[in-house]
C-alpha positions in Angstrom: 0.0 0.0 0.0 1.2 3.4 -0.9 0.3 6.5 1.0 0.8 10.0 0.2 1.2 12.6 3.0 0.6 16.2 2.1 2.1 18.7 4.4 0.6 22.2 4.3 1.8 25.2 6.0 -0.1 28.4 6.9 1.8 31.5 7.5 -0.1 34.0 9.4 0.9 37.6 9.5 2.1 38.8 12.8 -0.4 41.3 14.0 0.6 44.7 14.9 1.8 44.9 18.5 -1.4 45.9 20.4 0.7 47.3 23.0 2.8 49.5 20.9 0.8 52.7 21.6 0.7 52.1 25.5 2.2 55.1 27.3 2.4 57.1 24.0 0.3 60.3 24.4 -0.3 62.5 21.5 -1.3 66.1 22.0 -3.5 68.3 19.8 -5.7 65.4 18.5 -2.6 63.5 17.2 -3.0 59.7 16.6 -0.7 57.0 17.8 0.4 54.6 15.0 3.2 52.1 15.6 4.3 53.7 18.7 4.7 57.1 17.0 2.4 60.1 17.0 0.9 61.2 13.6 0.4 64.7 13.9 -2.6 66.7 12.4 -1.9 69.6 10.0 -0.5 72.5 12.0 1.5 70.5 14.6 4.7 68.7 14.8 7.1 67.1 17.2 7.3 63.6 18.8 4.1 64.3 20.7 2.5 66.9 18.4 3.0 69.5 21.1 4.5 72.1 18.8 2.5 74.4 16.7 4.1 74.8 13.2 3.5 78.6 13.2 5.9 79.0 16.3 9.0 78.8 14.2 7.7 81.8 12.2 6.5 84.1 15.0 9.3 86.7 15.5 10.6 89.9 14.4 12.5 89.8 11.2 15.0 92.3 9.2 13.6 92.3 5.5 15.5 92.9 2.4 13.6 93.2 -0.7 14.7 93.7 -4.4 12.4 94.3 -7.3 13.3 91.4 -9.5 10.9 92.4 -12.5 8.7 95.3 -13.2 6.5 96.9 -15.7 8.7 99.9 -15.1 12.2 99.3 -16.3 13.5 102.2 -14.0 12.2 100.3 -11.0 14.1 97.0 -11.4 16.7 96.5 -8.8 15.2 98.8 -6.3 16.1 97.7 -2.8 14.5 98.2 0.7 15.6 97.3 4.2 13.2 97.3 7.0 11.7 95.3 9.9 8.6 93.1 9.7 6.7 91.1 12.4 5.3 87.7 11.9 2.4 87.3 14.4 0.1 84.6 15.6 -3.4 84.3 14.0 -6.5 82.4 15.1 -5.5 79.3 13.1 -2.8 76.8 13.6 -1.8 76.9 9.9 -1.6 80.6 9.3 0.3 83.6 10.6 0.2 87.3 10.0 2.8 89.4 8.4 2.9 93.0 9.7 4.6 96.2 8.4 5.0 95.0 4.9 6.9 97.5 2.6 7.7 99.3 5.9 4.2 100.7 6.1 2.6 100.4 9.5 -0.9 100.2 7.8 0.1 97.1 5.9 -0.7 94.6 8.7 -2.5 91.3 9.1 -1.5 90.0 5.8 -2.4 86.2 5.9 0.4 83.7 5.3 -0.8 80.0 4.8 1.5 77.1 5.7 1.7 74.4 3.2 0.0 71.3 4.6 2.6 68.9 3.1 5.7 71.0 3.7 5.5 73.2 6.9 8.6 75.1 5.9 6.8 76.5 2.8 4.0 79.2 3.0 1.9 81.2 0.6 0.8 84.9 0.9 -3.0 85.1 0.8 -3.8 87.7 -1.9 -7.3 88.3 -0.6 -5.8 89.6 2.7 -4.6 92.9 1.4 -7.9 94.5 1.3 -6.7 97.2 3.7 -4.2 98.2 1.1 -6.7 99.1 -1.7 -7.1 102.7 -0.6 -3.4 103.1 -0.9 -3.4 101.5 -4.5 -1.2 98.7 -3.4 -2.2 94.9 -3.7 -0.6 91.6 -3.1 -1.3 89.4 -6.0 0.3 86.3 -4.5 3.6 85.0 -3.4 5.4 82.3 -1.5 8.2 81.9 1.0 10.3 79.3 2.9 11.8 79.2 6.3 15.4 77.9 6.5 17.4 76.7 9.4 21.1 77.1 10.0 22.3 74.9 12.7 19.2 74.4 14.9 17.4 77.7 14.6 14.7 78.7 12.1 16.5 81.9 11.2 16.0 83.0 7.6 13.1 83.5 5.2 13.4 83.6 1.4 10.7 84.1 -1.3 8.8 86.1 -3.9 5.9 88.7 -3.7 3.8 89.6 -6.7 2.7 93.2 -6.1 0.5 95.6 -8.1 0.8 99.3 -7.1 -0.3 102.5 -8.6 2.8 104.4 -10.0 3.4 108.2 -10.3 1.8 108.2 -13.8 -1.4 106.8 -12.3 -0.8 103.4 -14.0 -1.0 100.0 -12.4 2.6 98.6 -12.3 3.2 94.9 -11.6 6.4 94.1 -9.6 7.9 90.8 -8.8 9.8 91.3 -5.5 12.4 88.8 -4.1 12.8 88.9 -0.4 15.2 87.7 2.2 14.7 88.2 5.8 16.8 87.3 9.0 15.4 86.7 12.4 16.2 89.6 14.9 17.4 88.0 18.1 
């Protein structure tokens, strides 16, 4: 008599460790996944306890250069002045105050990118208070950079529309660089 023996094997996946998230506490509605906190947009850190906007909030020394303009005589114009980046009601936005060294150009909303929290965009609808001065932000972006361990420089571009001396709308592309004032 001949007999055949079949050997079968069943490999079961090892389930995720159900204890991996014990003693892992995530702040600001962060969720634990595989013993690590997954932070919601607007927060970072090992426990989601740091607001992303915290690295932006400070006084900065701004240097602007007109990179392109409808007015050829205006290209290359430079300015140095101080700005303030201030907290807003949202954990994904902050305000820019004193743009173009004008104390009336305040509360310009900057929105942090949800995928890259070192990148932000200027909200062109937030420049409504500038309309009376014939000065408008048409858009723009910026990045925050770290040297060593501090977030201490900003670089980016602003697209501005202004009424010039001949009462024509002039479009300027302004490059900016800012250093944190310590």
